[in-house]
C-alpha positions in Angstrom: 0.0 0.0 0.0 1.1 3.6 -0.3 1.5 3.8 3.5 3.7 0.7 3.5 5.8 2.1 0.7 6.4 5.3 2.6 7.2 3.5 5.8 9.7 1.1 4.0 11.4 4.0 2.3 11.7 5.9 5.6 13.2 2.8 7.3 15.7 2.1 4.5 16.8 5.7 4.4 17.8 5.3 8.0 19.4 1.8 7.6 21.3 2.2 4.4 24.9 3.5 4.7 24.9 2.6 8.4 27.5 1.4 7.8 27.0 -0.2 4.4 24.7 0.8 1.4 21.6 -1.4 1.0 19.8 -2.4 -2.2 16.5 -4.3 -2.1 13.7 -5.2 -4.5 10.3 -6.3 -3.3 8.6 -8.6 -5.8 5.1 -10.2 -5.6 5.2 -14.0 -6.1 2.5 -13.6 -8.8 4.9 -11.4 -10.8 7.6 -14.1 -10.8 5.5 -16.9 -12.2 5.3 -17.0 -15.2 8.7 -15.3 -15.7 8.7 -12.0 -17.7 11.6 -9.8 -18.7 12.0 -7.1 -17.6 10.5 -8.5 -14.3 7.8 -6.4 -12.6 8.5 -5.3 -9.0 6.6 -3.6 -6.3 9.3 -1.6 -4.5 13.0 -0.9 -4.9 15.6 0.9 -2.9 19.2 1.7 -3.5 21.4 4.6 -2.7 20.8 6.0 -6.2 17.2 6.4 -5.2 17.9 8.2 -1.9 17.2 11.8 -3.1 14.1 10.6 -4.9 12.6 9.1 -1.7 13.7 12.1 0.4 11.7 14.3 -1.9 8.7 11.9 -1.8 8.7 11.9 2.0 8.9 15.7 2.1 5.8 16.0 -0.2 2.5 15.4 1.6 0.7 15.1 -1.7 2.9 12.2 -2.9 0.7 9.2 -3.9 3.5 6.5 -3.6 2.2 4.7 -6.6 3.4 1.2 -7.7 6.1 1.1 -10.4 4.6 1.1 -13.9 7.4 -0.8 -15.6 9.7 -3.8 -14.9 13.4 -3.7 -13.9 15.7 -5.4 -16.4 18.4 -5.8 -13.7 16.2 -8.3 -11.9 17.0 -11.1 -14.4 20.7 -10.9 -13.2 19.8 -10.4 -9.5 17.5 -13.5 -9.5 20.0 -15.6 -11.3 22.7 -14.7 -8.8 20.3 -15.2 -5.9 19.4 -18.7 -7.1 23.1 -19.6 -7.6 24.8 -17.9 -4.7 22.1 -16.4 -2.4 21.9 -17.0 1.3 18.4 -17.3 2.7 17.7 -15.4 5.9 14.2 -16.6 6.3 11.9 -18.9 4.3 12.3 -21.6 1.7 15.4 -22.1 -0.6 15.8 -19.6 -3.3 15.3 -22.3 -6.0 11.8 -22.9 -4.7 10.7 -19.3 -4.6 12.7 -17.7 -7.5 12.2 -18.9 -11.1 15.0 -20.1 -13.4 15.7 -17.1 -15.6 16.3 -18.0 -19.3 19.9 -17.5 -20.2 19.1 -15.0 -22.9 17.4 -12.8 -20.4 20.3 -13.1 -17.9 22.8 -12.1 -20.6 20.7 -9.2 -21.8 20.5 -8.0 -18.2 24.2 -8.1 -17.5 25.0 -6.5 -20.8 22.6 -3.7 -20.3 24.3 -3.0 -16.9 27.9 -3.2 -18.0 27.5 -1.6 -21.5 24.8 0.9 -20.6 25.0 4.2 -18.9 26.3 2.7 -15.6 29.6 1.8 -17.3 29.9 5.3 -18.8 32.3 7.3 -16.7 32.2 9.6 -14.8 29.0 8.8 -13.0 27.5 10.2 -9.9 26.1 6.9 -8.7 28.4 4.2 -10.1 32.0 4.2 -8.9 35.1 3.3 -11.1 35.7 0.4 -8.7 32.3 -1.0 -9.5 32.8 -0.5 -13.2 36.0 -2.4 -13.3 35.0 -5.4 -11.1 31.6 -5.6 -12.7 33.2 -5.8 -16.1 35.5 -8.6 -14.8 32.7 -10.7 -13.5 30.7 -10.2 -16.7 33.6 -11.5 -18.7 33.9 -14.4 -16.3 30.3 -15.4 -17.1 30.6 -14.8 -20.8 33.9 -16.7 -21.1 33.5 -19.4 -18.4 29.8 -19.4 -17.4 30.8 -18.5 -13.8 28.6 -16.5 -11.6 30.9 -14.5 -9.3 30.9 -11.7 -6.8 32.7 -8.5 -7.7 35.8 -9.5 -5.7 35.8 -13.0 -7.2 35.4 -11.5 -10.7 38.5 -9.4 -10.1 40.5 -12.4 -8.9 39.3 -14.4 -11.9 40.4 -11.6 -14.2 43.9 -11.6 -12.8 44.2 -15.2 -13.8 42.5 -15.0 -17.2 42.7 -11.5 -18.7 45.7 -10.0 -20.5 48.6 -8.9 -18.2 48.4 -5.3 -19.4 45.0 -5.0 -17.7 46.2 -6.3 -14.3 47.3 -3.0 -12.9 43.9 -1.4 -12.9 42.2 -4.6 -11.8 44.6 -5.0 -8.8 44.0 -1.3 -7.9 40.2 -1.9 -8.1 40.4 -5.0 -5.9 42.5 -3.2 -3.3 40.1 -0.2 -3.3 37.1 -2.5 -3.0 38.6 -4.5 -0.1 39.7 -1.4 1.7 36.6 0.7 0.9 38.8 3.1 -1.0 38.5 4.9 -4.3 39.9 4.6 -7.8 40.6 7.6 -10.0 38.3 7.8 -13.1 41.3 8.6 -15.3 43.0 5.3 -14.5 39.9 3.4 -15.6 39.3 4.9 -19.0 41.8 2.7 -20.9 40.5 -0.5 -19.2 36.9 0.6 -19.9 37.6 0.9 -23.7 39.3 -2.5 -23.7 36.6 -4.2 -21.6 33.7 -2.9 -23.7 35.3 -4.4 -26.9 36.0 -7.7 -25.1 32.5 -7.9 -23.7 30.9 -7.1 -27.1 33.0 -9.7 -28.8 32.1 -12.4 -26.2 28.4 -11.5 -26.3 28.4 -11.9 -30.1 29.7 -15.5 -29.5 26.7 -16.1 -27.2 24.3 -14.8 -29.7 25.5 -17.4 -32.2 24.9 -20.3 -29.8 
């Protein structure tokens, strides 16, 4: 309900970044079966939505309506949750979440890594995220491995060309130490990674 949405937004604004940023999607079970891409959702929160929700809460006329379109990121999130998720309460993820068609999963990760979020600079996506997300995307396209950002970076050091290792190592160090990475140091890697991802994705399209 609108009241529930406002209460949940207010709670998440307090909890997120205390100390770690939170991201959450609320999905009705009826919207998961049968599967559709992009998947409908009922509520979403991440730090990139913080200012939006602060404005909503400050506006007494806000209706808190349900989203009118689906979220293409959910195909990747659900695939990762089924493969690697930890259940805090309730049945196993494989019982609740549908198996996402591989084509939808690939479309989702490519939209993320090749879309506006990999365009630097960005106010909401850090260079560290851009590098490590590209690494784990290549891990899936090349080896069908579903990895975390840190695991993707370590995979890249073992499988990607040596000339790219410097920025990957810097991104891993910044990620582990909650540090930063200069945008300028990412640009060359970004150009190389986009070409590599596009080449790998063309191979998937032929399968």
